[in-house]
Residue frames as qw, qx, qy, qz and C-alpha x, y, z in Angstrom:
[[0.175, 0.615, -0.112, -0.761, 22.12, 15.47, 24.97],
 [0.690, 0.444, 0.571, 0.040, 20.20, 14.70, 21.79],
 [0.090, -0.426, 0.428, 0.792, 21.60, 15.67, 18.31],
 [0.619, 0.559, 0.521, -0.181, 19.20, 16.23, 15.53],
 [0.314, -0.117, 0.534, 0.776, 20.49, 16.36, 11.98],
 [0.461, 0.668, 0.280, -0.513, 18.73, 18.37, 9.30],
 [0.387, 0.026, 0.663, 0.640, 18.72, 17.97, 5.63],
 [0.355, 0.400, -0.117, -0.837, 17.30, 20.11, 2.85],
 [0.594, 0.332, 0.732, 0.028, 14.85, 18.44, 0.48],
 [0.258, 0.259, 0.557, 0.745, 14.06, 19.19, -3.15],
 [0.166, -0.783, -0.505, -0.324, 11.00, 21.05, -1.88],
 [0.288, 0.392, -0.283, 0.827, 12.06, 24.35, -0.41],
 [0.503, -0.526, 0.034, -0.685, 9.10, 24.52, 1.91],
 [0.937, -0.314, -0.063, -0.138, 10.11, 21.19, 3.56],
 [0.112, 0.653, -0.711, 0.237, 13.05, 20.23, 5.68],
 [0.872, -0.099, -0.477, -0.041, 13.97, 16.75, 6.97],
 [0.299, -0.684, 0.499, -0.440, 14.86, 16.21, 10.58],
 [0.801, 0.064, -0.594, 0.039, 16.66, 13.07, 11.68],
 [0.561, -0.726, 0.182, -0.352, 16.46, 12.54, 15.47],
 [0.200, 0.493, -0.834, 0.148, 19.05, 9.62, 15.35],
 [0.297, 0.006, 0.897, -0.328, 16.42, 7.13, 16.55],
 [0.029, 0.372, 0.877, 0.303, 13.34, 5.32, 15.23],
 [0.304, 0.036, 0.057, -0.950, 10.27, 7.55, 14.52],
 [0.824, 0.065, 0.085, -0.557, 7.78, 4.96, 13.19],
 [0.611, -0.249, 0.750, 0.046, 8.28, 1.18, 13.31],
 [0.419, 0.204, 0.762, 0.450, 6.72, 0.81, 9.88],
 [0.204, 0.777, 0.531, 0.269, 5.07, 2.85, 7.11],
 [0.202, 0.064, -0.067, 0.975, 4.74, 6.62, 7.19],
 [0.061, -0.740, -0.654, 0.144, 2.08, 9.14, 8.17],
 [0.158, 0.347, 0.127, 0.916, 1.10, 12.63, 7.23],
 [0.170, -0.677, -0.602, 0.387, -0.62, 15.17, 9.49],
 [0.197, 0.416, 0.279, 0.843, -2.01, 18.40, 8.27],
 [0.372, -0.637, -0.155, -0.657, -4.58, 19.26, 10.92],
 [0.257, -0.407, 0.647, -0.591, -4.86, 19.13, 14.62],
 [0.876, -0.032, 0.207, -0.435, -7.67, 16.36, 14.31],
 [0.867, 0.351, -0.353, 0.036, -5.35, 14.16, 12.18],
 [0.311, 0.537, -0.625, 0.475, -2.47, 14.77, 14.67],
 [0.645, -0.515, 0.202, -0.528, -4.57, 13.79, 17.74],
 [0.991, -0.094, -0.086, 0.030, -3.02, 10.18, 17.50],
 [0.777, 0.178, -0.188, 0.574, 0.52, 11.53, 17.60],
 [0.392, -0.843, -0.131, 0.345, 1.81, 13.73, 20.46],
 [0.492, -0.221, 0.343, 0.769, 4.94, 14.45, 18.22],
 [0.188, 0.443, 0.562, 0.672, 2.79, 15.76, 15.30],
 [0.235, -0.875, -0.421, -0.036, 0.54, 17.72, 17.72],
 [0.488, -0.688, -0.044, 0.535, 3.51, 19.48, 19.20],
 [0.358, -0.105, 0.425, 0.825, 5.01, 20.43, 15.83],
 [0.072, 0.614, 0.589, 0.520, 1.74, 21.55, 14.29],
 [0.341, -0.844, -0.348, 0.222, 1.45, 23.87, 17.38],
 [0.464, -0.333, 0.171, 0.803, 4.54, 25.68, 16.14],
 [0.367, 0.819, 0.171, -0.407, 3.31, 28.86, 14.29],
 [0.277, 0.724, -0.430, -0.463, 4.15, 28.59, 10.71],
 [0.211, -0.155, 0.957, 0.123, 4.27, 24.79, 10.42],
 [0.581, 0.188, -0.308, -0.729, 1.89, 23.50, 7.70],
 [0.948, -0.009, -0.166, -0.271, 2.21, 19.72, 7.81],
 [0.381, -0.564, 0.728, -0.082, 4.19, 16.91, 9.34],
 [0.852, 0.286, -0.392, -0.199, 5.36, 13.72, 7.70],
 [0.586, -0.549, 0.586, -0.113, 6.72, 10.83, 9.82],
 [0.726, 0.421, -0.529, -0.123, 8.98, 8.27, 8.26],
 [0.893, -0.122, -0.395, 0.181, 10.90, 5.29, 9.75],
 [0.671, -0.309, -0.217, 0.638, 13.69, 7.48, 11.01],
 [0.247, 0.084, 0.122, 0.958, 12.85, 10.99, 10.03],
 [0.125, 0.743, 0.518, -0.404, 10.39, 13.81, 10.46],
 [0.299, 0.310, 0.419, 0.800, 9.62, 15.97, 7.41],
 [0.000, -0.696, -0.468, 0.545, 8.19, 19.42, 8.35],
 [0.282, 0.496, 0.451, 0.686, 6.60, 21.62, 5.74],
 [0.139, -0.382, -0.298, 0.864, 6.33, 25.29, 6.49],
 [0.340, 0.829, 0.392, -0.209, 3.84, 27.90, 5.39],
 [0.632, 0.537, 0.195, 0.523, 5.17, 29.64, 2.32],
 [0.001, -0.912, 0.013, -0.411, 5.36, 33.02, 3.98],
 [0.681, -0.701, 0.198, 0.079, 7.64, 31.71, 6.82],
 [0.414, 0.737, -0.522, 0.114, 11.43, 31.58, 6.78],
 [0.902, -0.114, -0.394, 0.135, 13.34, 28.54, 7.86],
 [0.365, 0.384, -0.448, 0.720, 15.92, 30.77, 9.61],
 [0.345, -0.361, 0.351, -0.792, 13.28, 31.74, 12.17],
 [0.874, -0.124, -0.078, -0.464, 11.24, 28.53, 12.14],
 [0.713, 0.255, -0.631, 0.172, 14.13, 25.79, 12.22],
 [0.102, 0.296, -0.711, 0.630, 15.08, 26.47, 15.93],
 [0.585, -0.129, 0.332, -0.729, 11.49, 26.17, 17.14],
 [0.888, 0.140, -0.318, -0.299, 11.06, 22.93, 15.24],
 [0.538, 0.313, -0.697, 0.356, 14.30, 21.52, 16.64],
 [0.168, -0.271, 0.599, -0.735, 13.29, 22.49, 20.10],
 [0.782, -0.044, 0.098, -0.614, 9.85, 20.85, 19.83],
 [0.877, 0.171, -0.435, -0.111, 11.32, 17.61, 18.52],
 [0.362, 0.312, -0.710, 0.517, 13.99, 17.57, 21.25],
 [0.426, -0.224, 0.447, -0.754, 11.36, 18.24, 24.04],
 [0.887, 0.008, -0.103, -0.450, 9.13, 15.49, 22.71],
 [0.801, 0.242, -0.542, 0.077, 11.85, 12.91, 22.51],
 [0.140, 0.338, -0.685, 0.630, 13.02, 13.68, 26.08],
 [0.614, -0.240, 0.254, -0.707, 9.52, 12.98, 27.49],
 [0.168, -0.106, 0.980, -0.027, 9.62, 9.25, 26.45],
 [0.629, 0.353, 0.342, -0.602, 6.17, 9.45, 25.08],
 [0.593, 0.179, 0.718, 0.317, 5.25, 7.18, 22.09],
 [0.007, -0.169, 0.347, 0.923, 5.19, 8.91, 18.73],
 [0.490, -0.180, -0.516, -0.679, 1.83, 7.34, 18.03],
 [0.298, -0.044, 0.728, -0.615, -0.78, 6.48, 20.69],
 [0.707, 0.278, 0.428, -0.489, -3.43, 3.81, 20.19],
 [0.566, 0.178, 0.714, 0.371, -4.10, 1.95, 16.88],
 [0.137, 0.464, -0.248, -0.839, -4.35, 3.61, 13.54],
 [0.703, 0.478, 0.515, -0.112, -6.85, 2.91, 10.87],
 [0.303, -0.247, 0.559, 0.731, -4.93, 2.81, 7.57],
 [0.548, 0.567, 0.089, -0.608, -6.85, 4.43, 4.70],
 [0.677, 0.142, 0.671, 0.268, -7.26, 2.14, 1.73],
 [0.000, -0.270, 0.472, 0.839, -6.91, 2.85, -1.87],
 [0.665, 0.198, -0.215, -0.688, -9.27, 1.98, -4.63],
 [0.828, -0.065, 0.540, -0.138, -10.46, -1.49, -5.08],
 [0.083, 0.526, -0.718, -0.448, -8.25, -3.45, -7.43],
 [0.856, 0.213, -0.220, -0.416, -9.39, -6.06, -9.94],
 [0.781, -0.365, 0.507, -0.025, -8.31, -9.58, -8.71],
 [0.877, 0.409, 0.139, 0.210, -7.34, -10.45, -12.25],
 [0.335, 0.832, -0.252, 0.364, -4.54, -7.83, -11.89],
 [0.755, -0.649, 0.093, -0.006, -3.10, -9.38, -8.75],
 [0.851, 0.007, 0.133, 0.508, 0.22, -10.40, -10.26],
 [0.343, 0.630, 0.058, 0.694, 0.81, -6.95, -11.80],
 [0.401, -0.843, -0.002, -0.358, -0.11, -5.28, -8.47],
 [0.878, -0.399, 0.058, 0.257, 2.27, -7.47, -6.67],
 [0.699, 0.282, 0.120, 0.646, 5.00, -6.41, -9.17],
 [0.052, 0.805, 0.109, 0.580, 4.13, -2.78, -8.76],
 [0.622, -0.767, 0.059, -0.150, 4.25, -2.92, -4.90],
 [0.894, -0.189, 0.094, 0.395, 7.53, -4.79, -4.99],
 [0.497, 0.480, 0.113, 0.714, 9.17, -2.20, -7.37],
 [0.225, -0.857, -0.027, -0.463, 7.81, 0.68, -5.14],
 [0.759, -0.646, 0.076, 0.028, 9.16, -1.02, -1.94],
 [0.867, -0.072, 0.175, 0.460, 12.53, -2.11, -3.49],
 [0.541, 0.218, 0.208, 0.785, 13.61, 0.70, -5.82],
 [0.025, 0.680, 0.280, 0.677, 11.33, 3.77, -5.49],
 [0.522, -0.823, -0.196, -0.109, 10.35, 4.34, -1.75],
 [0.734, -0.388, -0.042, 0.556, 13.97, 4.16, -0.50],
 [0.420, 0.271, 0.206, 0.841, 14.98, 6.85, -2.97],
 [0.195, -0.716, -0.297, -0.601, 11.99, 9.07, -2.24],
 [0.656, -0.703, -0.236, 0.144, 12.60, 8.66, 1.55],
 [0.631, -0.050, -0.022, 0.774, 16.10, 10.13, 1.03],
 [0.102, 0.348, 0.178, 0.915, 14.40, 13.32, 0.08],
 [0.117, 0.028, 0.526, -0.842, 12.05, 13.32, 2.98],
 [0.608, 0.103, -0.141, -0.775, 9.03, 11.85, 1.37],
 [0.419, 0.012, 0.907, -0.036, 7.18, 8.67, 0.57],
 [0.464, 0.173, -0.492, -0.716, 5.15, 7.34, -2.27],
 [0.494, 0.035, 0.763, -0.414, 2.09, 5.11, -1.61],
 [0.088, -0.153, -0.852, -0.492, 0.32, 2.72, -3.94],
 [0.390, 0.176, 0.355, -0.831, -3.27, 3.65, -4.21],
 [0.760, 0.326, 0.454, -0.331, -4.58, 1.55, -7.06],
 [0.136, -0.245, 0.751, 0.597, -4.20, 0.03, -10.51],
 [0.551, 0.524, 0.547, -0.350, -6.95, 0.35, -13.14],
 [0.677, 0.689, 0.259, 0.004, -6.89, -0.23, -16.86],
 [0.741, 0.368, -0.030, 0.561, -3.10, 0.17, -17.15],
 [0.033, 0.764, -0.147, 0.627, -2.92, 3.26, -14.92],
 [0.607, -0.225, -0.572, 0.504, -1.09, 3.17, -11.60],
 [0.217, -0.854, -0.119, -0.458, -2.40, 5.56, -9.05],
 [0.640, -0.080, -0.441, 0.624, 0.15, 6.67, -6.44],
 [0.258, -0.944, -0.158, -0.132, 0.04, 9.22, -3.57],
 [0.519, 0.396, -0.361, 0.666, 3.08, 11.45, -2.85],
 [0.556, -0.781, -0.283, -0.001, 3.68, 12.34, 0.69],
 [0.627, -0.539, -0.014, 0.562, 5.94, 14.40, 2.91],
 [0.194, -0.552, 0.279, 0.762, 8.44, 16.50, 1.05],
 [0.225, 0.098, 0.797, 0.551, 7.19, 15.07, -2.17],
 [0.074, 0.747, 0.661, -0.024, 3.72, 16.51, -1.74],
 [0.073, 0.977, 0.143, -0.141, 3.71, 19.88, -3.35],
 [0.536, -0.469, 0.386, 0.586, 7.38, 19.65, -4.35],
 [0.370, 0.707, -0.241, -0.553, 8.25, 21.55, -7.61],
 [0.215, 0.455, -0.809, -0.304, 10.00, 18.47, -8.99],
 [0.556, 0.026, 0.758, -0.341, 7.32, 15.91, -7.89],
 [0.768, 0.520, 0.108, -0.359, 5.75, 15.77, -11.41],
 [0.447, 0.667, -0.589, -0.088, 9.12, 15.18, -13.01],
 [0.207, -0.326, 0.892, -0.235, 10.00, 12.49, -10.45],
 [0.680, 0.192, 0.582, -0.403, 6.69, 10.83, -10.98],
 [0.746, 0.613, 0.019, -0.259, 6.62, 10.89, -14.78],
 [0.498, 0.689, -0.526, 0.016, 10.35, 10.57, -15.64],
 [0.073, -0.457, 0.837, -0.291, 11.42, 8.45, -12.74],
 [0.529, 0.024, 0.737, -0.420, 8.65, 6.33, -11.38],
 [0.767, 0.472, 0.131, -0.415, 6.56, 5.96, -14.55],
 [0.504, 0.632, -0.569, -0.149, 9.58, 5.10, -16.67],
 [0.051, -0.382, 0.902, -0.194, 10.77, 2.46, -14.23],
 [0.612, 0.156, 0.606, -0.484, 7.45, 0.93, -13.79],
 [0.755, 0.536, -0.054, -0.373, 6.84, 0.66, -17.57],
 [0.230, 0.619, -0.749, -0.057, 10.27, -0.65, -17.98],
 [0.120, -0.183, 0.958, -0.188, 9.58, -3.74, -15.77],
 [0.357, 0.385, 0.801, -0.289, 5.91, -3.98, -16.30],
 [0.073, 0.048, 0.558, 0.825, 4.78, -3.42, -19.96],
 [0.095, -0.619, -0.769, -0.130, 1.02, -3.61, -19.00],
 [0.214, -0.700, -0.286, 0.618, 1.44, -0.08, -17.40],
 [0.364, 0.642, 0.397, 0.546, 0.43, 2.79, -19.72],
 [0.011, 0.728, -0.035, 0.684, 0.45, 5.64, -17.28],
 [0.453, -0.326, -0.617, 0.556, 1.14, 6.72, -13.65],
 [0.201, -0.747, -0.244, -0.584, -1.17, 9.33, -11.91],
 [0.152, 0.054, -0.602, 0.782, -0.71, 11.12, -8.67],
 [0.302, -0.683, -0.632, -0.209, -3.86, 11.36, -6.48]]
């Protein structure tokens, strides 16, 4: 018998499901359409649940975002059932190889700053964001501006702007004075 824990996230439209086993070996992935989900039988199964808007896969969790009109009381048992059914099949979460979308082209002169940004994201920011069922990805650095992409529960969350500006931007500026702004893409 599989036990799946659930957690609320700061985004009322998203809940975090913890199946008690690895979901992705590295990184994270977001699926909003059947075409995007074609590489993931798990995401395909969850997007087939009426009322599910998007799926975010992390290392050990699945964040499910519902349509605004839906109610978690009705939707949660269907999502739990789909996750449980998937993991009992033994199928891989991702099939085949995945092409990772790149960000903007960085200036080679900024390599040291970019390395610092990525280290801070990996060490201090991403673990905290993952606790809330999301992820934050580096997208680029140009003229003192860091471009980041919010994913999972963080995408569309009412407090995402506050997290980005007061949390992430302040932390990055503290450690890297060359940073003048942080923008979400």
